[in-house]
N, CA, C and O atoms as a MOPAC input file, in Angstrom:
PM7 MOZYME 1SCF
protein

 N      0.96900 1    -1.24100 1    -0.15300 1
 C      0.19000 1    -0.35700 1     0.65700 1
 C      0.75000 1     1.31300 1    -0.25400 1
 O      0.35700 1     1.96600 1    -1.22100 1
 N      1.90500 1     1.40900 1     0.81000 1
 C      2.81700 1     2.19900 1     0.73600 1
 C      3.55600 1     2.50300 1    -0.24200 1
 O      3.80300 1     3.70900 1    -0.25100 1
 N      4.12500 1     1.80100 1    -1.26400 1
 C      4.44000 1     1.53300 1    -2.48900 1
 C      3.30200 1     2.36800 1    -3.55000 1
 O      3.70800 1     3.16500 1    -4.39600 1
 N      2.15300 1     2.11800 1    -3.40000 1
 C      1.27200 1     2.79100 1    -4.36500 1
 C      0.64500 1     4.29100 1    -3.82200 1
 O      0.11300 1     5.25200 1    -4.37900 1
 N      0.88000 1     4.06800 1    -2.92600 1
 C      0.77300 1     5.71100 1    -2.36900 1
 C      2.24800 1     6.60400 1    -2.94700 1
 O      2.17900 1     7.54600 1    -3.73700 1
 N      3.14000 1     6.23500 1    -2.54200 1
 C      4.10200 1     6.82900 1    -2.85400 1
 C      4.25800 1     6.96200 1    -4.48800 1
 O      4.99100 1     7.88700 1    -4.83800 1
 N      3.75900 1     6.28700 1    -5.38100 1
 C      3.82100 1     6.02200 1    -6.67100 1
 C      2.93600 1     6.83800 1    -7.36400 1
 O      3.20300 1     7.41000 1    -8.42100 1
 N      1.78300 1     6.89600 1    -6.71000 1
 C      0.43000 1     7.93700 1    -6.87300 1
 C      1.11500 1     9.49700 1    -6.77500 1
 O      0.87100 1    10.41200 1    -7.56100 1
 N      1.91200 1     9.55200 1    -5.76000 1
 C      1.88000 1    10.80400 1    -5.91200 1
 C      3.42900 1    11.34200 1    -6.60900 1
 O      3.45600 1    12.51300 1    -6.98700 1
 N      4.41500 1    10.68600 1    -6.73800 1
 C      5.28400 1    10.69800 1    -7.48100 1
 C      4.82500 1    10.73000 1    -8.87700 1
 O      5.53900 1    11.35100 1    -9.66400 1
 N      3.72300 1    10.15200 1    -9.33600 1
 C      3.68400 1    10.46200 1   -10.84500 1
 C      2.61200 1    11.87800 1   -10.88700 1
 O      2.60700 1    12.59100 1   -11.89100 1
 N      1.97300 1    12.09900 1   -10.03000 1
 C      1.28300 1    13.28900 1    -9.59400 1
 C      1.98500 1    14.53600 1    -9.87600 1
 O      1.72500 1    15.34600 1   -10.76600 1
 N      3.10600 1    14.59200 1    -8.81100 1
 C      4.13800 1    15.27900 1    -8.95700 1
 C      4.32900 1    15.82300 1   -10.25800 1
 O      3.69200 1    16.61900 1   -10.94800 1
 N      5.62400 1    15.02600 1   -10.43600 1
 C      6.29800 1    14.92600 1   -12.01000 1
 C      4.90500 1    15.20700 1   -13.21800 1
 O      4.91800 1    16.25500 1   -13.86300 1
 N      4.01000 1    14.40400 1   -13.38200 1
 C      3.26600 1    14.82200 1   -14.17800 1
 C      3.07300 1    16.76900 1   -14.56300 1
 O      3.48000 1    17.55900 1   -15.41500 1
 N      2.12500 1    16.80000 1   -13.21700 1
 C      1.48700 1    17.99700 1   -12.67700 1
 C      2.66500 1    19.04400 1   -12.60900 1
 O      2.39500 1    20.22600 1   -12.39800 1
 N      4.02700 1    18.60900 1   -12.79300 1
 C      5.11000 1    19.86300 1   -12.59700 1
 C      5.22200 1    20.38800 1   -13.79300 1
 O      5.23100 1    21.57800 1   -14.10900 1
 N      5.34700 1    18.98800 1   -14.76000 1
 C      6.13600 1    19.23000 1   -15.87900 1
 C      4.95800 1    19.40700 1   -16.86600 1
 O      5.05300 1    20.16900 1   -17.82800 1
 N      3.73500 1    18.61400 1   -16.58000 1
 C      2.76100 1    19.77600 1   -16.93700 1
 C      2.70800 1    21.30400 1   -17.44800 1
 O      2.81600 1    21.88500 1   -18.52800 1
 N      2.52200 1    21.59000 1   -16.32300 1
 C      2.87000 1    23.28900 1   -15.91900 1
 C      3.92900 1    23.79000 1   -17.01100 1
 O      3.85300 1    24.62500 1   -17.91200 1
 N      4.70800 1    23.14200 1   -16.66900 1
 C      5.99700 1    23.52100 1   -17.26500 1
 C      5.86200 1    23.57300 1   -18.98100 1
 O      6.14800 1    24.52300 1   -19.71000 1
 N      5.40700 1    22.42100 1   -19.31300 1
 C      5.10800 1    22.41300 1   -20.97800 1
 C      4.18400 1    23.59000 1   -21.13200 1
 O      4.36600 1    24.32500 1   -22.10300 1
 N      2.88000 1    23.94300 1   -19.99400 1
 C      1.64300 1    24.69500 1   -20.45400 1
 C      1.90200 1    26.26800 1   -20.59800 1
 O      1.15100 1    27.06400 1   -21.16000 1
 N      2.73700 1    26.46000 1   -20.17000 1
 C      3.66700 1    27.75500 1   -20.02700 1
 C      4.93100 1    28.12900 1   -21.09800 1
 O      5.22300 1    29.28600 1   -21.39800 1
 N      5.39700 1    27.31400 1   -21.44600 1
 C      6.67700 1    27.30200 1   -21.97600 1
 C      6.22500 1    26.67900 1   -23.87500 1
 O      6.87600 1    26.99500 1   -24.87100 1
 N      5.45900 1    26.12700 1   -23.86800 1
 C      5.38300 1    25.71400 1   -25.15600 1
 C      3.66300 1    25.66400 1   -25.67800 1
 O      3.16200 1    26.14700 1   -26.69300 1
 N      3.01500 1    24.87900 1   -24.54700 1
 C      1.83500 1    25.01200 1   -25.38100 1
 C      0.88100 1    26.52400 1   -25.65800 1
 O      0.30600 1    27.02900 1   -26.62200 1
 N      1.06300 1    26.81100 1   -24.47000 1
 C      0.20600 1    28.63400 1   -24.62800 1
 C      0.60500 1    29.20000 1   -25.99600 1
 O      0.02100 1    29.39000 1   -27.06200 1
 N      1.74100 1    29.37500 1   -25.56000 1
 C      2.66500 1    29.93500 1   -27.12200 1
 C      2.41100 1    29.65900 1   -28.35400 1
 O      2.36300 1    30.55500 1   -29.19600 1
 N      2.24600 1    28.62100 1   -28.59700 1
 C      2.11400 1    27.45000 1   -29.80200 1
 C      0.78700 1    27.61700 1   -30.16000 1
 O      0.45500 1    27.87400 1   -31.31700 1
 N     -0.28900 1    27.44200 1   -28.89700 1
 C     -1.20200 1    27.02300 1   -29.64100 1
 C     -2.65200 1    28.11300 1   -29.03300 1
 O     -3.81200 1    27.71100 1   -28.94900 1
 N     -2.16300 1    29.54500 1   -28.67000 1
 C     -3.19000 1    30.35200 1   -28.64600 1
 C     -3.70700 1    30.63700 1   -29.86800 1
 O     -4.93800 1    30.64300 1   -29.87800 1
 N     -3.18200 1    30.87200 1   -30.89000 1
 C     -3.92700 1    31.38100 1   -31.88100 1
 C     -4.36000 1    30.47600 1   -33.06300 1
 O     -4.91000 1    30.81300 1   -34.11100 1
 N     -3.94400 1    29.12900 1   -32.60100 1
 C     -4.69900 1    27.94100 1   -32.99200 1
 C     -6.38300 1    27.62400 1   -32.36900 1
 O     -7.43600 1    27.31500 1   -32.92400 1
 N     -6.13200 1    27.78800 1   -31.47500 1
 C     -7.26300 1    27.54800 1   -31.00900 1
 C     -8.45200 1    28.83800 1   -30.47400 1
 O     -9.62400 1    28.59900 1   -30.18100 1
 N     -7.78400 1    30.24400 1   -30.44700 1
 C     -8.23000 1    30.79300 1   -30.18700 1
 C     -9.46100 1    31.17600 1   -28.73900 1
 O     -8.86300 1    31.11900 1   -27.66400 1
 N    -10.35900 1    31.38500 1   -28.64700 1
 C    -11.00500 1    31.68700 1   -27.94000 1
 C    -11.59000 1    30.34900 1   -27.24700 1
 O    -12.07900 1    30.34800 1   -26.11700 1
 N    -11.49700 1    29.44200 1   -27.90600 1
 C    -11.40700 1    27.92200 1   -27.22300 1
 C    -10.62000 1    27.73600 1   -25.99600 1
 O    -10.88600 1    27.12200 1   -24.96300 1
 N     -9.44100 1    28.50800 1   -26.40600 1
 C     -8.28400 1    28.32900 1   -25.08200 1
 C     -8.31100 1    29.45300 1   -23.98900 1
 O     -8.49900 1    30.65400 1   -24.18000 1
 N     -8.06600 1    28.76100 1   -22.72000 1
 C     -8.46100 1    29.49000 1   -21.90700 1
 C     -7.36800 1    30.72100 1   -21.39500 1
 O     -6.18100 1    30.42300 1   -21.26100 1
 N     -7.72700 1    31.77700 1   -21.18700 1
 C     -6.91300 1    32.87400 1   -21.00100 1
 C     -5.91700 1    32.64300 1   -19.35000 1
 O     -5.77000 1    31.47600 1   -18.98700 1
 N     -5.33800 1    33.70100 1   -18.51900 1
 C     -4.81200 1    33.38300 1   -17.65200 1
 C     -5.66600 1    33.99100 1   -16.37600 1
 O     -5.65400 1    33.84700 1   -15.15400 1
 N     -6.28200 1    34.61800 1   -17.17500 1
 C     -7.15300 1    35.24600 1   -16.40500 1
 C     -8.54700 1    34.09700 1   -16.16300 1
 O     -9.15500 1    34.34100 1   -15.12100 1
 N     -8.98400 1    33.17400 1   -16.79700 1
 C    -10.09500 1    32.15600 1   -16.84500 1
 C     -9.71200 1    31.22500 1   -16.35400 1
 O    -10.63300 1    30.56700 1   -15.87200 1
 N     -8.35300 1    30.62500 1   -16.16500 1
 C     -7.63600 1    29.46300 1   -15.81500 1
 C     -8.41000 1    29.18900 1   -14.74800 1
 O     -9.41100 1    28.49600 1   -14.93500 1
 N     -8.17400 1    29.56300 1   -13.72500 1
 C     -8.55100 1    29.09100 1   -12.74000 1
 C    -10.00300 1    28.12600 1   -12.74500 1
 O     -9.97000 1    27.07200 1   -12.11000 1
 N    -11.09200 1    28.46200 1   -13.37300 1
 C    -11.91900 1    28.25600 1   -13.31500 1
 C    -12.18200 1    26.83800 1   -13.85100 1
 O    -13.25700 1    26.25800 1   -13.69700 1
 N    -10.95000 1    26.24400 1   -14.59300 1
 C    -11.10700 1    24.77800 1   -15.00100 1
 C     -9.87100 1    23.90700 1   -13.88200 1
 O     -9.63100 1    22.70800 1   -13.74400 1
 N     -9.27600 1    25.15700 1   -13.21400 1
 C     -7.98000 1    24.14600 1   -12.30300 1
 C     -8.68600 1    22.92500 1   -11.53600 1
 O     -8.08100 1    21.86000 1   -11.41200 1
 N     -9.79900 1    23.07900 1   -11.09700 1
 C    -10.15500 1    21.88700 1   -10.32500 1
 C    -10.70100 1    20.91400 1   -11.02500 1
 O    -10.81500 1    19.87500 1   -10.37500 1
 N    -11.05000 1    20.86900 1   -12.02600 1
 C    -11.39000 1    19.73800 1   -13.37100 1
 C    -10.18900 1    19.32700 1   -13.51500 1
 O    -10.18700 1    18.13100 1   -13.80400 1
 N     -8.90800 1    19.88500 1   -13.43000 1
 C     -7.64800 1    19.45600 1   -13.93000 1
 C     -7.32800 1    18.79500 1   -12.94900 1
 O     -6.88600 1    17.65500 1   -13.09200 1
 N     -7.47800 1    19.35300 1   -11.75700 1
 C     -6.22800 1    18.34600 1   -10.77600 1
 C     -7.49700 1    17.19700 1   -10.35300 1
 O     -7.07600 1    16.09300 1   -10.00800 1
 N     -8.44600 1    17.31800 1   -10.35600 1
 C     -8.95200 1    15.75900 1   -10.31400 1
 C     -8.89100 1    15.02800 1   -11.26500 1
 O     -9.12500 1    13.84600 1   -11.01500 1
 N     -8.57500 1    15.37800 1   -12.66900 1
 C     -8.09600 1    14.71000 1   -13.80100 1
 C     -6.73700 1    13.91500 1   -13.31700 1
 O     -6.59400 1    12.70100 1   -13.45900 1
 N     -5.98200 1    14.59400 1   -12.85500 1
 C     -4.19700 1    14.40300 1   -12.85600 1
 C     -4.37600 1    13.46300 1   -11.21100 1
 O     -3.53500 1    12.56400 1   -11.19900 1
 N     -5.09900 1    13.47100 1   -10.10800 1
 C     -5.43800 1    12.51800 1    -9.60300 1
 C     -5.93300 1    11.15100 1    -9.90600 1
 O     -5.55800 1    10.09300 1    -9.40100 1
 N     -6.79800 1    11.34200 1   -10.77600 1
 C     -7.31500 1    10.03600 1   -11.49700 1
 C     -6.23800 1     9.25400 1   -12.06100 1
 O     -5.91600 1     8.09300 1   -11.80800 1
 N     -5.67600 1    10.18200 1   -12.96100 1
 C     -4.27000 1     9.29900 1   -13.73200 1
 C     -2.89500 1     8.88400 1   -12.56700 1
 O     -2.06400 1     7.97800 1   -12.50100 1
 N     -3.12000 1     9.70700 1   -12.02100 1
 C     -2.29400 1     8.92100 1   -10.93200 1
 C     -2.28800 1     7.52200 1   -10.11900 1
 O     -1.60000 1     6.51500 1    -9.94900 1
 N     -3.39200 1     8.06400 1    -9.76500 1
 C     -4.01900 1     6.34700 1    -9.22100 1
 C     -4.36800 1     5.36200 1    -9.93900 1
 O     -4.13900 1     4.20200 1    -9.59600 1
 N     -4.97400 1     5.68300 1   -11.04400 1
 C     -4.58500 1     4.42700 1   -12.30700 1
 C     -3.58300 1     4.27200 1   -12.34400 1
 O     -3.27700 1     3.12800 1   -12.01100 1
 N     -2.36600 1     5.21700 1   -12.74500 1
 C     -1.07500 1     4.71600 1   -13.40400 1
 C     -0.10100 1     3.89200 1   -12.33600 1
 O      0.73100 1     3.05800 1   -12.69200 1
 N     -0.42600 1     4.37800 1   -10.63000 1
 C      0.28400 1     3.40100 1    -9.74100 1
 C     -0.55700 1     2.02200 1    -9.83200 1
 O      0.07700 1     0.96800 1    -9.81700 1
 N     -1.94700 1     2.00000 1    -9.92600 1
 C     -2.43800 1     0.53800 1    -9.38800 1
 C     -2.38800 1     0.05300 1   -10.45000 1
 O     -2.71000 1    -1.12300 1   -10.27800 1
 N     -2.10400 1     0.27900 1   -11.85200 1
 C     -1.81900 1    -0.89400 1   -12.91100 1
 C     -0.07700 1    -1.13900 1   -12.93900 1
 O      0.54400 1    -2.18900 1   -13.10400 1
 N      0.15700 1    -0.48800 1   -12.83100 1
 C      1.61500 1    -0.27100 1   -13.28200 1
 C      2.27900 1    -1.63200 1   -12.72500 1
 O      2.89800 1    -2.36500 1   -13.49600 1
 N      2.16000 1    -1.87900 1   -11.64000 1
 C      2.61700 1    -3.12300 1   -10.73600 1
 C      2.19100 1    -4.31200 1   -11.46300 1
 O      2.75600 1    -5.37100 1   -11.19200 1
 N      1.25400 1    -4.28800 1   -12.37000 1
 C      0.16700 1    -5.34900 1   -12.71400 1
 C      0.90000 1    -5.99800 1   -13.94200 1
 O      1.10300 1    -7.20800 1   -14.04100 1
 N      1.28700 1    -5.02200 1   -14.89600 1
 C      1.70000 1    -4.78100 1   -16.42600 1
 C      3.26600 1    -4.67400 1   -16.57200 1
 O      3.67600 1    -4.96400 1   -17.69700 1
 N      4.22300 1    -4.30800 1   -15.63700 1
 C      5.26300 1    -3.62500 1   -15.61600 1
 C      6.00000 1    -5.10300 1   -16.26500 1
 O      5.69800 1    -6.24100 1   -15.90500 1
 N      7.06000 1    -4.73200 1   -17.33200 1
 C      8.23600 1    -5.90600 1   -17.36500 1
 C      9.48400 1    -5.99300 1   -16.77400 1
 O      9.93500 1    -5.13200 1   -16.01800 1
 N      9.90700 1    -6.74900 1   -17.01600 1
 C     11.18300 1    -7.04400 1   -15.85300 1
 C     12.49600 1    -6.49300 1   -16.67400 1
 O     13.62700 1    -6.77100 1   -16.27700 1
 N     12.32000 1    -5.86900 1   -17.58600 1
 C     14.26300 1    -5.29900 1   -18.08200 1
 C     14.58400 1    -4.18700 1   -17.23000 1
 O     15.21600 1    -3.23300 1   -17.68500 1
 N     14.28600 1    -4.21800 1   -16.29100 1
 C     14.51300 1    -3.06600 1   -15.13500 1
 C     13.39100 1    -2.03600 1   -14.83400 1
 O     12.27300 1    -2.03900 1   -15.35100 1
 N     13.79600 1    -1.27700 1   -14.04500 1
 C     13.18100 1    -0.20300 1   -13.62900 1
 C     12.68400 1     0.52900 1   -14.29700 1
 O     11.48800 1     0.72900 1   -14.51000 1
 N     14.45000 1     1.45700 1   -15.07400 1
 C     14.17300 1     2.33400 1   -15.92100 1
 C     13.34900 1     2.13700 1   -16.99500 1
 O     12.42300 1     2.92400 1   -17.18800 1
 N     13.62900 1     0.78100 1   -18.05800 1
 C     13.20700 1     0.63800 1   -18.93000 1
 C     11.60200 1     0.12300 1   -18.94200 1
 O     10.82300 1     0.21700 1   -19.89000 1
 N     11.38100 1    -0.35100 1   -17.83500 1
 C     10.11900 1    -0.85500 1   -17.39700 1
 C      9.14900 1     1.03400 1   -17.78100 1
 O      8.55400 1     1.55900 1   -18.72200 1
 N      9.46800 1     1.31800 1   -16.64500 1
 C      9.13600 1     2.77200 1   -16.84700 1
 C      8.71400 1     3.51200 1   -18.01700 1
 O      7.58800 1     3.98600 1   -18.16900 1
 N      9.74500 1     3.59200 1   -18.89400 1
 C     10.14300 1     4.31700 1   -20.20300 1
 C      8.81800 1     3.78000 1   -21.08800 1
 O      8.05200 1     4.58800 1   -21.61300 1
 N      8.63900 1     2.37600 1   -21.19200 1
 C      7.80200 1     1.56800 1   -21.70600 1
 C      6.65300 1     1.98300 1   -21.23300 1
 O      5.99200 1     2.43900 1   -22.16600 1
 N      6.02600 1     2.05300 1   -20.11100 1
 C      4.66600 1     1.75800 1   -19.67800 1
 C      4.46400 1     3.65300 1   -19.96000 1
 O      3.37200 1     3.90600 1   -20.46900 1
 N      5.07500 1     4.51200 1   -19.77800 1
 C      5.13700 1     5.88800 1   -20.18300 1
 C      4.48500 1     6.07800 1   -21.45900 1
 O      3.45300 1     6.71600 1   -21.66700 1
 N      5.43600 1     5.25000 1   -22.56000 1
 C      5.28700 1     5.56800 1   -23.87600 1
 C      4.20500 1     4.70700 1   -24.44100 1
 O      3.87700 1     4.65500 1   -25.62600 1
 N      3.63200 1     3.96300 1   -23.33300 1
 C      2.08000 1     3.15000 1   -23.32100 1
 C      0.97800 1     4.24800 1   -22.95300 1
 O     -0.18300 1     4.12800 1   -23.34300 1
 N      1.43800 1     5.38500 1   -22.13300 1
 C      0.61900 1     6.11500 1   -21.26600 1
 C      0.47300 1     7.38800 1   -22.27000 1
 O     -0.60300 1     7.98100 1   -22.34100 1
 N      1.27800 1     7.67100 1   -22.82200 1
 C      1.66900 1     9.09700 1   -23.90500 1
 C      0.96400 1     8.70100 1   -25.25900 1
 O      0.38700 1     9.57700 1   -25.90200 1
 N      1.00500 1     7.23600 1   -25.75600 1
 C     -0.13900 1     7.08800 1   -26.90200 1
 C     -1.75200 1     6.84500 1   -26.70900 1
 O     -2.67900 1     6.87200 1   -27.51800 1
 N     -1.70400 1     6.62500 1   -25.45700 1
 C     -3.57800 1     6.52900 1   -25.20200 1
 C     -3.45500 1     8.00000 1   -24.95400 1
 O     -4.60800 1     8.40400 1   -25.10500 1
 N     -2.64700 1     9.09400 1   -24.63700 1
 C     -3.16900 1    10.47700 1   -24.61400 1
 C     -3.38800 1    11.00800 1   -25.78600 1
 O     -4.34700 1    11.77000 1   -25.90300 1
 N     -2.50800 1    10.70900 1   -26.95800 1
 C     -2.88300 1    10.85500 1   -28.08700 1
 C     -3.97900 1    10.57300 1   -28.61100 1
 O     -4.48200 1    11.58000 1   -29.11000 1
 N     -4.70700 1     9.49300 1   -28.75500 1
 C     -5.53900 1     8.86700 1   -28.46800 1
 C     -6.77600 1     9.46800 1   -28.42700 1
 O     -7.53000 1     9.72000 1   -29.36700 1
 N     -6.98300 1     9.78100 1   -26.65400 1
 C     -7.68100 1    10.28300 1   -26.80700 1
 C     -7.92300 1    12.02000 1   -26.97700 1
 O     -9.03500 1    12.54100 1   -26.89900 1
 N     -6.99900 1    12.56500 1   -27.15600 1
 C     -6.95400 1    13.84500 1   -27.68500 1
 C     -7.68500 1    13.38900 1   -29.40000 1
 O     -8.58300 1    14.07900 1   -29.88200 1
 N     -7.31400 1    12.58100 1   -29.88000 1
 C     -7.86600 1    12.76600 1   -31.07900 1
 C     -9.08700 1    12.23300 1   -30.97300 1
 O     -9.75800 1    12.40200 1   -31.99100 1
 N     -9.64700 1    11.62300 1   -30.07000 1
 C    -11.10400 1    10.97400 1   -30.14600 1
 C    -11.91300 1    12.67500 1   -29.79400 1
 O    -12.79800 1    13.20400 1   -30.46700 1
 N    -11.28400 1    13.18900 1   -28.60800 1
 C    -11.91300 1    14.66900 1   -28.71700 1
 C    -11.99000 1    15.35800 1   -29.43200 1
 O    -12.82200 1    16.26500 1   -29.43300 1
 N    -11.11500 1    15.14900 1   -30.30900 1
 C    -11.31800 1    16.18600 1   -31.71200 1
 C    -12.16300 1    15.89300 1   -32.55000 1
 O    -12.68200 1    16.73100 1   -33.28700 1
 N    -12.41300 1    14.73100 1   -32.56400 1
 C    -13.40600 1    13.85600 1   -33.42600 1
 C    -15.24900 1    14.66000 1   -33.10500 1
 O    -16.15700 1    15.29100 1   -33.64500 1
 N    -14.85600 1    14.08300 1   -31.96800 1
 C    -16.93500 1    14.77500 1   -31.25000 1
 C    -16.85500 1    16.18500 1   -30.50100 1
 O    -17.83700 1    16.54700 1   -29.85200 1
 N    -15.39500 1    17.21800 1   -30.59000 1
 C    -16.34800 1    18.33600 1   -30.10100 1
 C    -15.49700 1    19.05400 1   -31.41600 1
 O    -14.99400 1    18.47800 1   -32.38100 1
 N    -15.51700 1    20.17700 1   -31.17100 1
 C    -15.42300 1    21.67500 1   -32.13900 1
 C    -13.77800 1    22.06500 1   -32.14700 1
 O    -13.27400 1    22.81800 1   -32.98100 1
 N    -13.11100 1    21.46200 1   -31.15200 1
 C    -11.99400 1    21.88500 1   -30.84800 1
 C    -11.19500 1    21.46300 1   -33.09900 1
 O    -11.76300 1    20.63900 1   -33.81500 1
 N    -10.20600 1    22.11000 1   -33.47700 1
 C     -9.66500 1    21.63200 1   -34.42700 1
 C     -8.89700 1    20.55200 1   -34.88000 1
 O     -7.73600 1    20.76900 1   -34.53400 1
 N     -9.00800 1    19.23600 1   -35.63600 1
 C     -8.06700 1    18.04800 1   -34.84500 1
 C     -6.76400 1    18.32400 1   -34.84000 1
 O     -6.02300 1    17.77800 1   -34.02200 1
 N     -6.18800 1    19.43300 1   -35.98500 1
 C     -4.72000 1    19.23500 1   -36.13100 1
 C     -3.99400 1    19.81800 1   -35.13000 1
 O     -2.93100 1    19.38200 1   -34.69000 1
 N     -4.57200 1    20.81300 1   -34.76700 1
 C     -3.85000 1    21.53900 1   -32.95200 1
 C     -4.33000 1    20.73300 1   -31.50200 1
 O     -3.71700 1    20.74900 1   -30.43500 1
 N     -5.03300 1    20.34900 1   -31.66900 1
 C     -5.67400 1    19.24300 1   -30.67400 1
 C     -5.19300 1    17.62900 1   -30.73600 1
 O     -5.53300 1    16.74300 1   -29.95300 1
 N     -4.62200 1    17.55500 1   -31.48200 1
 C     -3.65600 1    15.96700 1   -31.53200 1
 C     -2.61900 1    16.54300 1   -31.25600 1
 O     -2.07300 1    16.35400 1   -30.16900 1
 N     -2.16700 1    17.29500 1   -32.09200 1
 C     -0.69700 1    17.78100 1   -32.00600 1
 C     -0.46800 1    18.37100 1   -30.33700 1
 O      0.59600 1    18.20000 1   -29.74300 1
 N     -1.48300 1    18.97600 1   -29.81800 1
 C     -1.14800 1    19.19400 1   -28.15200 1
 C     -1.24300 1    18.17500 1   -27.76100 1
 O     -0.19800 1    17.74700 1   -27.27300 1
 N     -2.56800 1    17.12400 1   -27.72500 1
 C     -1.75200 1    15.60600 1   -26.91700 1
 C     -0.38700 1    14.84100 1   -26.79000 1
 O      0.18200 1    14.17400 1   -25.92600 1
 N     -0.07400 1    15.37800 1   -28.41600 1
 C      1.31900 1    14.93700 1   -28.57300 1
 C      2.37100 1    15.16600 1   -27.13700 1
 O      2.87900 1    14.40300 1   -26.31500 1
 N      2.36300 1    16.75700 1   -27.38200 1
 C      3.19600 1    17.39000 1   -26.32200 1
 C      3.06400 1    17.08000 1   -25.25600 1
 O      3.94600 1    16.56300 1   -24.57100 1
 N      1.73700 1    17.37700 1   -24.83600 1
 C      0.67800 1    17.10600 1   -23.43800 1
 C      0.62300 1    15.69600 1   -22.92600 1
 O      0.04300 1    15.53900 1   -21.85100 1
 N      1.06400 1    14.79000 1   -23.44300 1
 C      1.39700 1    13.21900 1   -22.96300 1
 C      2.55600 1    13.25900 1   -22.41700 1
 O      2.75600 1    12.91900 1   -21.25100 1
 N      3.48600 1    13.70100 1   -23.24800 1
 C      4.84900 1    13.50000 1   -22.76800 1
 C      5.29900 1    13.68000 1   -21.13500 1
 O      6.12400 1    12.97300 1   -20.55600 1
 N      4.65600 1    14.63800 1   -20.63900 1
 C      5.25800 1    14.54500 1   -18.95400 1
 C      5.04500 1    12.94200 1   -18.13000 1
 O      5.51900 1    12.57800 1   -17.05400 1
 N      4.19300 1    12.22800 1   -19.05000 1
 C      3.50000 1    10.89500 1   -18.47400 1
 C      4.68700 1    10.51300 1   -18.70700 1
 O      5.33100 1    10.50600 1   -17.65800 1
 N      5.21500 1    10.22800 1   -19.48900 1
 C      6.71300 1     9.19200 1   -19.87300 1
 C      7.69700 1     9.53600 1   -18.82900 1
 O      8.44200 1     8.59700 1   -18.54500 1
 N      7.94100 1    10.88300 1   -18.03700 1
 C      8.89000 1    11.08500 1   -17.38400 1
 C      8.09300 1    10.75600 1   -15.72100 1
 O      8.75600 1    10.37900 1   -14.75500 1
 N      6.67600 1    10.97700 1   -15.67500 1
 C      5.90100 1    10.30000 1   -14.17300 1
 C      5.80700 1     9.10700 1   -14.36400 1
 O      5.27700 1     8.58400 1   -13.38400 1
 N      6.15100 1     8.11000 1   -15.44500 1
 C      5.70300 1     6.56100 1   -15.12400 1
 C      7.31900 1     6.13300 1   -15.08300 1
 O      7.62400 1     4.94100 1   -15.03600 1
 N      7.95000 1     6.78600 1   -15.09600 1
 C      9.93000 1     6.43600 1   -14.65400 1
 C      9.46600 1     6.77600 1   -13.58400 1
 O      9.53800 1     5.86300 1   -12.76100 1
 N      8.93800 1     7.84300 1   -13.14100 1
 C      9.60600 1     7.95400 1   -11.49900 1
 C      8.10700 1     7.41700 1   -10.52200 1
 O      7.95500 1     7.86700 1    -9.38600 1
 N      7.20200 1     6.54300 1   -11.06100 1
 C      6.50200 1     5.60300 1   -10.57300 1
 C      7.67400 1     4.17900 1   -11.00000 1
 O      7.99400 1     3.46800 1   -10.04700 1
 N      8.03300 1     3.96300 1   -11.85800 1
 C      8.95800 1     3.05500 1   -11.50400 1
 C      9.87200 1     2.75700 1   -10.80400 1
 O     10.36900 1     1.63500 1   -10.70700 1
 N     10.27900 1     4.00700 1   -10.08300 1
 C     11.81600 1     4.15700 1    -9.76300 1
 C     11.00700 1     3.73700 1    -7.98800 1
 O     11.48100 1     2.76700 1    -7.39700 1
 N     10.11800 1     4.34600 1    -7.47300 1
 C      9.08800 1     3.99900 1    -7.14100 1
 C      8.80400 1     2.49500 1    -6.31000 1
 O      8.80000 1     2.16200 1    -5.12500 1
 N      8.59400 1     1.86200 1    -7.49100 1
 C      8.52700 1     0.54100 1    -7.48900 1
 C      9.25800 1    -0.32000 1    -7.62200 1
 O      8.79600 1    -1.45300 1    -7.49000 1
 N     10.48800 1    -0.18400 1    -7.89100 1
 C     12.06600 1    -1.03200 1    -7.87000 1
 C     12.27500 1    -2.09700 1    -6.66800 1
 O     13.33000 1    -2.72500 1    -6.57700 1

């Protein structure tokens, strides 16, 4: 149980911090014009914060629960990397699905998923380190 809690915490912290850095340094500058009014401004970002935190908590708990059940035995680093790549691909797929049923433009939405999913790779490596 301790590894689960520590693993979920590690996943949350790494993915949340890396996602925040990516949002400020890459996503907002690159996609602000592509999404136009569909993208939250700095003034309205607080309205979406509770849902975003809930999403990170759900992902962290699910990732920490599933990891020991699917981890490969090539060492913790490689196992974490492979698990992170798997989660990254899932994130890209999810962004593609959202772009299909929403009014978000597909190209920028999927590209933002490619970028937004990369913190899961780092977070999965941190998770694997906890479970090593």
